[in-house]
Steps between C-alpha positions, in 0.01 A plus 500: 500500500136611472213259523120532555556528877748795472279675237205477729702696762509785261126522468341746742133491600336844554182446702210742454634612168360631265202500734411384854443122513708416192871452453762522222800275423781743415783346295701820438788334681520240234632768265728644759669169612799415285427179306123466577390623157754275336407203714124543431526561126758208469252256672216618277710489188620145580131391533392644171813464288402190310127567467305609193425840646493763223418813712487630860197708604532686824245694704635848551616541860769412738598181316551668160879542550540121580295423190716734289819336618346153442387597146859615424648178646268283291524727193121536482276798433332663804148633489343701781141488617413833658221664685217646293587823331880465508548333152471711182359358176256214443462293820318211639382536855363268777353555842655336800251496781652503848397549861749787506319670216470421130781558266492514120801384321598576141738368238588655170345296223740314269783462745434123530480274206248216444657183622749662737588312816518762772664511841275724706692686772386686803662602832255321723233233459233575750136474404583459139251748365742705301677193372163352379405822327854501337444139387180603340669779313764254378258229399281752305800542273510125450815456695571251783612563856776244559531573874472789735827603685532722796749607762259431792189294537244529785337154478240583765345760271380238245656635178707187430184289512297739293778485236506123511124492438577684166773230424786734581790391717706755698846525638619739776847561626370539858174418678366667816207388717233773554512711808 
């Protein structure tokens, strides 16, 4: 039987990657371990099953596959927010300032409807910069972020508090203290 403790054992920390002085949480083993994907998406689906969420919006990255399975399980459309220059057609874009270097996110215009209640999904909540930029993109289309969901949160990085300042709650399957 999987639980948060056993899931955490599957997360590897790579120090000095991608550069010296930083580290990366690698959750590739979550996809390799029988039942982990099912456990995680079941837990998330149970949390959001009886909500009024109309759409899932995910930041492109390592969590996209989890968001796709969750969207399938909840029978909801999935919209991706991508890095600048990756999305064809008319797009909205927003800069996400970060100590690791600024990032510009974009979303195809018209993929979210006015009044939508969105579950915003990312792999990790760290500083919150990308999620705040994504929230801005969603709100510019007159939709509401119901909650931010992630696989992992790093509470010491301040992202959860920054989201709360914008009136957005968050939920993470696992939390890790900073190293």
